[in-house]
DSSP file (Angstrom, degrees, kcal/mol; ACC not computed):
  #  RESIDUE AA STRUCTURE BP1 BP2  ACC     N-H-->O    O-->H-N    N-H-->O    O-->H-N    TCO  KAPPA ALPHA  PHI   PSI    X-CA   Y-CA   Z-CA
    1    1 A K     >        0   0    0      0, 0.0     4,-1.8     0, 0.0     5,-0.1   0.000 360.0 360.0 360.0 -33.1    5.1    5.3   -4.4
    2    2 A M  H  >  +     0   0    0      1,-0.2     4,-2.4     2,-0.2     5,-0.2   0.888 360.0  53.6 -65.8 -41.4    2.9    7.1   -6.9
    3    3 A V  H  > S+     0   0    0      1,-0.2     4,-2.3     2,-0.2    -1,-0.2   0.890 108.3  49.4 -59.1 -41.5    0.1    4.6   -6.6
    4    4 A I  H  > S+     0   0    0      1,-0.2     4,-2.4     2,-0.2    -1,-0.2   0.904 109.5  52.5 -69.6 -39.0    0.0    5.0   -2.8
    5    5 A A  H  X S+     0   0    0     -4,-1.8     4,-2.5     1,-0.2    -1,-0.2   0.917 110.2  48.8 -63.0 -40.2   -0.1    8.8   -3.2
    6    6 A E  H  X S+     0   0    0     -4,-2.4     4,-2.7     1,-0.2    -2,-0.2   0.902 109.6  51.1 -65.0 -39.2   -3.1    8.5   -5.6
    7    7 A A  H  X S+     0   0    0     -4,-2.3     4,-2.7     2,-0.2    -1,-0.2   0.920 111.5  48.7 -64.9 -42.0   -4.9    6.2   -3.2
    8    8 A R  H  X S+     0   0    0     -4,-2.4     4,-2.4     2,-0.2    -2,-0.2   0.906 111.4  48.4 -58.7 -48.1   -4.4    8.7   -0.4
    9    9 A R  H  X S+     0   0    0     -4,-2.5     4,-2.7     2,-0.2     5,-0.2   0.911 111.7  50.3 -61.3 -43.2   -5.6   11.6   -2.6
   10   10 A T  H  X S+     0   0    0     -4,-2.7     4,-2.7     1,-0.2     5,-0.2   0.955 110.0  49.7 -61.9 -46.1   -8.6    9.6   -3.6
   11   11 A Y  H  X S+     0   0    0     -4,-2.7     4,-2.5     1,-0.2    -1,-0.2   0.923 110.5  52.2 -53.6 -45.7   -9.4    8.7    0.1
   12   12 A T  H  X S+     0   0    0     -4,-2.4     4,-2.6     2,-0.2    -1,-0.2   0.936 110.6  46.3 -56.5 -50.4   -9.1   12.4    0.9
   13   13 A Y  H  X S+     0   0    0     -4,-2.7     4,-1.3     1,-0.2    -1,-0.2   0.875 111.2  51.0 -63.4 -40.2  -11.5   13.4   -1.7
   14   14 A L  H  <>S+     0   0    0     -4,-2.7     5,-2.8    -5,-0.2     3,-0.4   0.905 111.1  50.3 -63.4 -42.0  -14.0   10.8   -0.8
   15   15 A S  H ><5S+     0   0    0     -4,-2.5     3,-1.9    -5,-0.2    -2,-0.2   0.914 105.2  55.4 -58.9 -47.4  -13.8   12.0    2.8
   16   16 A L  H 3<5S+     0   0    0     -4,-2.6    -1,-0.2     1,-0.3    -2,-0.2   0.773 108.5  49.1 -61.7 -26.9  -14.3   15.6    1.9
   17   17 A F  T 3<5S-     0   0    0     -4,-1.3    -1,-0.3    -3,-0.4    -2,-0.2   0.178 123.6-101.1 -92.9  12.6  -17.6   14.6    0.0
   18   18 A G  T < 5S+     0   0    0     -3,-1.9     2,-0.5     1,-0.3    -3,-0.2   0.657  74.4 141.4  78.7  16.1  -18.9   12.6    2.9
   19   19 A Y      < -     0   0    0     -5,-2.8     2,-0.4    -6,-0.2    -1,-0.3  -0.829  42.0-144.1 -92.6 124.7  -18.1    9.1    1.6
   20   20 A R        -     0   0    0     -2,-0.5     2,-0.5    -3,-0.1    -5,-0.0  -0.719   8.4-152.2 -86.2 138.0  -16.8    6.8    4.3
   21   21 A V        +     0   0    0     -2,-0.4     3,-0.1     1,-0.1    -2,-0.0  -0.946  22.4 168.9-112.9 126.6  -14.2    4.3    3.3
   22   22 A D        +     0   0    0     -2,-0.5     2,-0.3     1,-0.3    -1,-0.1   0.622  68.9  11.6-106.6 -20.0  -14.1    1.0    5.2
   23   23 A A        -     0   0    0      2,-0.0     2,-0.4     0, 0.0    -1,-0.3  -0.989  57.7-145.9-157.1 157.2  -11.7   -0.9    3.0
   24   24 A V        -     0   0    0     -2,-0.3     2,-0.6    -3,-0.1   -17,-0.0  -0.998  16.5-141.2-132.3 131.5   -9.2   -0.4    0.0
   25   25 A V        -     0   0    0     -2,-0.4     3,-0.1     1,-0.2    -2,-0.0  -0.812  14.4-168.4 -91.8 122.1   -8.8   -3.1   -2.6
   26   26 A V        -     0   0    0     -2,-0.6     2,-0.3     1,-0.2    -1,-0.2   0.922  63.3 -19.3 -79.3 -44.1   -5.0   -3.1   -3.5
   27   27 A N        -     0   0    0      2,-0.1    -1,-0.2     0, 0.0     0, 0.0  -0.946  48.2-129.0-151.3 173.6   -5.2   -5.2   -6.5
   28   28 A R        +     0   0    0     -2,-0.3     2,-0.6    -3,-0.1    -3,-0.0  -0.106  58.0 132.7-120.7  38.7   -7.3   -7.7   -8.3
   29   29 A I        -     0   0    0     14,-0.0    -2,-0.1     0, 0.0    14,-0.1  -0.796  38.2-168.2 -88.2 122.2   -4.7  -10.5   -8.8
   30   30 A L        -     0   0    0     -2,-0.6    -2,-0.1    12,-0.1     2,-0.0  -0.876  20.8-113.0-118.5 146.1   -6.4  -13.6   -7.7
   31   31 A P    >   -     0   0    0      0, 0.0     3,-1.3     0, 0.0    -1,-0.0  -0.318  30.8-115.0 -66.6 154.5   -4.8  -17.2   -7.1
   32   32 A A  T 3  S+     0   0    0      1,-0.2    -2,-0.0     3,-0.0    11,-0.0   0.737 111.0  69.1 -60.2 -27.9   -5.8  -19.9   -9.4
   33   33 A E  T 3  S+     0   0    0      2,-0.0     2,-0.5     0, 0.0    -1,-0.2   0.692  73.7 100.4 -67.0 -20.1   -7.5  -21.7   -6.6
   34   34 A V    <   +     0   0    0     -3,-1.3    -4,-0.0     1,-0.1     0, 0.0  -0.579  38.6 158.4 -74.4 120.6  -10.3  -19.1   -6.3
   35   35 A D        +     0   0    0     -2,-0.5    -1,-0.1     3,-0.0     5,-0.1   0.188  17.7 135.3-127.6  15.0  -13.3  -20.5   -8.2
   36   36 A D    >   -     0   0    0      1,-0.1     3,-1.4     3,-0.1     4,-0.2  -0.522  59.5-130.3 -62.4 129.1  -16.1  -18.5   -6.8
   37   37 A P  G >  S+     0   0    0      0, 0.0     3,-1.5     0, 0.0     4,-0.4   0.752 103.2  69.1 -56.8 -30.9  -18.4  -17.5   -9.7
   38   38 A Y  G 3  S+     0   0    0      1,-0.3     3,-0.3     2,-0.1     4,-0.2   0.875 102.9  44.0 -57.0 -39.0  -18.4  -13.8   -8.3
   39   39 A F  G <> S+     0   0    0     -3,-1.4     4,-1.4     1,-0.2    -1,-0.3   0.323  84.4 103.6 -87.0   1.2  -14.8  -13.6   -9.3
   40   40 A G  H <> S+     0   0    0     -3,-1.5     4,-0.6     1,-0.2     3,-0.4   0.913  83.1  44.8 -53.7 -52.5  -15.2  -15.3  -12.8
   41   41 A K  H >4 S+     0   0    0     -4,-0.4     3,-1.1    -3,-0.3    -1,-0.2   0.875 108.0  58.4 -65.1 -36.9  -15.1  -12.0  -14.8
   42   42 A W  H 34 S+     0   0    0      1,-0.2    -1,-0.2    -4,-0.2    -2,-0.2   0.843 104.8  51.4 -64.3 -33.3  -12.1  -10.7  -12.9
   43   43 A K  H 3<        0   0    0     -4,-1.4    -1,-0.2    -3,-0.4    -2,-0.2   0.612 360.0 360.0 -80.3 -13.0  -10.0  -13.8  -13.9
   44   44 A D    <<        0   0    0     -3,-1.1    -1,-0.2    -4,-0.6    -2,-0.2   0.504 360.0 360.0 -78.3 360.0  -10.7  -13.5  -17.6
């Protein structure tokens, strides 16, 4: 629950300063099948 509250607070602050949010990344846990080089460092 605390993580959700932090995400809401961050969204609110970003909105107050004029930053528009289109998406929220919940986590960076990737399945082993993902082999795109873009995600290479995330998997290390």
